[in-house]
Every structure is written in C-alpha cells, then in structure tokens.
C-alpha positions as CSV (number, residue, x, y, z in Angstrom):
1,M,-24.5,-44.8,12.3
2,R,-25.2,-42.1,14.9
3,T,-28.0,-39.6,14.6
4,Q,-27.7,-35.9,15.2
5,E,-29.2,-36.2,18.7
6,E,-26.5,-38.7,19.6
7,N,-23.8,-36.4,18.2
8,S,-25.1,-33.5,20.2
9,T,-24.8,-35.4,23.4
10,D,-21.1,-35.7,22.8
11,N,-20.7,-32.0,22.9
12,P,-22.7,-30.4,25.8
13,Y,-22.1,-26.9,24.4
14,Q,-23.5,-27.6,21.0
15,S,-27.2,-26.9,20.3
16,P,-29.1,-30.1,19.4
17,R,-30.4,-28.5,16.2
18,S,-27.1,-27.0,15.0
19,H,-25.5,-28.3,11.8
20,V,-21.8,-27.6,11.6
21,S,-20.5,-27.4,8.1
22,A,-17.1,-28.8,7.2
23,A,-16.5,-25.8,4.9
24,L,-16.3,-23.5,7.9
25,N,-13.2,-25.2,9.2
26,E,-11.2,-24.6,6.0
27,P,-9.3,-21.3,5.8
28,V,-10.5,-18.9,3.2
29,G,-7.8,-17.8,0.8
30,Y,-7.5,-14.1,0.0
31,E,-7.9,-13.5,-3.7
32,G,-7.0,-9.8,-3.7
33,K,-4.8,-7.9,-6.0
34,V,-1.3,-6.4,-5.4
35,Y,0.9,-3.9,-7.2
36,T,3.9,-5.0,-9.3
37,S,7.2,-3.2,-8.9
38,L,6.5,-1.4,-12.2
39,A,3.2,-0.2,-10.9
40,V,4.9,1.1,-7.7
41,A,7.5,2.9,-9.8
42,V,4.8,4.5,-12.0
43,G,2.8,5.6,-9.0
44,T,6.0,7.1,-7.5
45,L,6.7,8.9,-10.7
46,F,3.5,10.9,-10.3
47,G,2.9,11.0,-6.6
48,S,6.5,10.9,-5.2
49,V,7.3,9.1,-2.0
50,L,3.7,9.4,-0.7
51,A,2.3,7.3,-3.6
52,G,5.2,4.8,-3.5
53,G,4.9,4.3,0.2
54,L,1.1,3.8,0.0
55,L,1.4,1.2,-2.7
56,L,4.1,-0.7,-0.8
57,H,2.0,-0.5,2.3
58,S,-0.9,-2.0,0.4
59,N,1.3,-4.9,-0.8
60,Y,2.6,-5.6,2.7
61,S,-0.9,-5.5,4.1
62,H,-2.0,-8.0,1.5
63,F,0.9,-10.3,2.3
64,K,0.0,-10.1,6.0
65,Q,3.3,-8.5,6.9
66,D,1.9,-6.1,9.5
67,Y,5.3,-5.0,11.0
68,E,6.7,-4.1,7.5
69,A,3.5,-2.3,6.6
70,M,3.8,-0.2,9.8
71,V,7.4,0.6,9.2
72,T,6.6,1.5,5.5
73,I,3.9,4.0,6.6
74,L,6.3,5.6,9.2
75,I,9.0,6.0,6.6
76,T,6.5,7.3,4.1
77,I,5.3,10.0,6.5
78,I,8.8,11.1,7.3
79,A,10.0,11.1,3.7
80,T,6.9,13.0,2.6
81,I,7.4,15.7,5.2
82,L,11.1,16.0,4.2
83,F,10.2,16.1,0.5
84,L,7.6,18.9,1.2
85,F,10.0,20.8,3.5
86,S,12.8,20.7,1.0
87,S,10.3,21.9,-1.7
88,L,9.8,25.1,0.3
89,F,13.5,26.0,-0.3
90,V,13.5,25.7,-4.1
91,E,13.6,29.2,-5.5
92,H,12.1,28.4,-8.9
93,P,10.0,25.2,-8.6
94,S,9.0,23.6,-11.8
95,S,7.1,20.5,-12.9
96,L,10.3,19.3,-14.6
97,L,12.2,19.5,-11.4
98,Y,9.4,17.6,-9.6
99,L,9.3,14.9,-12.3
100,G,13.1,14.7,-12.2
101,A,13.2,14.1,-8.5
102,N,10.3,11.6,-8.7
103,F,12.1,9.8,-11.5
104,L,15.2,9.4,-9.3
105,I,13.0,8.2,-6.4
106,A,11.2,5.7,-8.7
107,V,14.5,4.4,-10.1
108,F,15.6,3.8,-6.6
109,L,12.3,2.3,-5.4
110,M,11.8,-0.2,-8.2
111,P,14.7,-2.5,-7.4
112,L,14.0,-1.9,-3.7
113,T,10.5,-3.2,-4.2
114,N,11.9,-6.3,-6.0
115,Y,14.4,-6.9,-3.2
116,L,11.8,-6.5,-0.4
117,Q,8.7,-8.0,-1.9
118,G,10.1,-9.9,-4.9
119,Q,9.5,-13.4,-3.5
120,S,5.9,-12.6,-2.4
121,L,5.1,-11.0,-5.7
122,E,6.6,-14.0,-7.6
123,Q,4.5,-16.4,-5.4
124,H,1.4,-14.3,-6.1
125,D,2.1,-14.5,-9.8
126,N,2.8,-18.3,-9.6
127,D,-0.6,-18.8,-7.9
128,N,-2.2,-17.0,-10.9
129,L,-3.7,-14.3,-8.7
130,P,-4.5,-10.9,-10.2
131,F,-2.5,-7.7,-10.0
132,H,-3.7,-4.1,-10.0
133,S,-3.2,-2.3,-13.2
134,V,-0.5,0.3,-13.8
135,F,-3.2,2.8,-14.6
136,R,-4.7,2.4,-11.1
137,A,-1.2,3.0,-9.6
138,A,-0.9,6.1,-11.9
139,A,-4.3,7.4,-10.7
140,I,-3.2,6.9,-7.1
141,G,0.0,8.8,-7.9
142,I,-2.0,11.7,-9.4
143,A,-4.2,11.8,-6.3
144,C,-1.1,11.9,-4.1
145,L,0.3,14.6,-6.4
146,L,-2.8,16.7,-5.7
147,A,-2.7,16.0,-2.0
148,M,1.0,17.0,-1.8
149,G,0.2,20.1,-3.7
150,M,-2.4,21.1,-1.2
151,M,-0.1,20.3,1.7
152,L,2.7,22.4,0.1
153,T,0.3,25.3,-0.5
154,F,-0.9,25.1,3.1
155,A,2.7,25.0,4.4
156,Y,3.7,28.0,2.1
157,W,0.8,30.1,3.4
158,M,1.5,29.2,7.0
159,F,5.1,30.2,6.4
160,V,4.0,33.6,4.9
161,I,1.5,34.3,7.7
162,F,3.9,33.5,10.5
163,A,7.0,35.1,8.9
164,F,5.5,38.5,8.9
C-alpha cells in the first residue's frame, strides 16, 4: 500500500498535503423545479405572451437547452411588443377582451409546450423531481400583467405627447 507522500510524487502538480475526494469527480445533478404545461397556460392566461415566454424560457434553461431558451426570449420580446402595439389600436379596451385574447394564446401555448418540452417534462416527472406550483405561475402571470400595463401606459403617454 502506498502512502500519501508516494502518491504525491506521481503527480508533480499536486500538493503533498492535498486530499482529493472521489465525490468531487461525480457530476452534481440539478434538483430544481420546472413548470408543467398547465402552469405555463395559467401564467399565460394572466400575463399574456410575456408570462408564457418567461415560463418556457425557465424550463429550457433548466433542461440546459440554451439555444431554445434564447430563441424563446427573442420570440417573447417580439410577441410582447406586437401585443402591446396592437392594444394601442383597440378603441374600447376591456379586461374581458384582454382575458379572451390571453385565453386564445394559452389554448395555443399549452399543446405547443407539450410538443416542444413534453419529453423533458415527462423525464423530469419520471425522475420524481418537483414541479413549480400553478399558483406560482399565476403570480408570475399577474406580475407580467402589471408590467405590461405599465409599458402600455408609458406607450400611450408617449403617443399622446408626440402626437400633439
């Protein structure tokens, strides 16, 4: 049996007093939470395309799909700008119209989430890893609703100031 001093002579770059643990060589698994397709749809119902895109981006980031996460953020930014821009042209905006539009977006986004992330979500579930709650997704949707309301108000006032 070799002593530590003999082992350290095998590797000239290793300190003679260092102890390398075998646990450091094993990859550490990420035990984080992701959003289900229902949670993405509920978040979208409240926060429109902004919330849905952010929740999808969170899932892609968790699954280490960086390219898809970047594309999702770009599409989310473009879709949010288009959604806000189109809201400026509605003569009589109402919360019912907003919820109706968000409902249609959520109905479209739920099967799209299953198509794009279904296998990863299923594997996450098979590994008995936790999911974020639907209430958390709804809270993110409400925060996005408030953010979009502030952006829309700012855009409206900029339109009024520069139009006259």
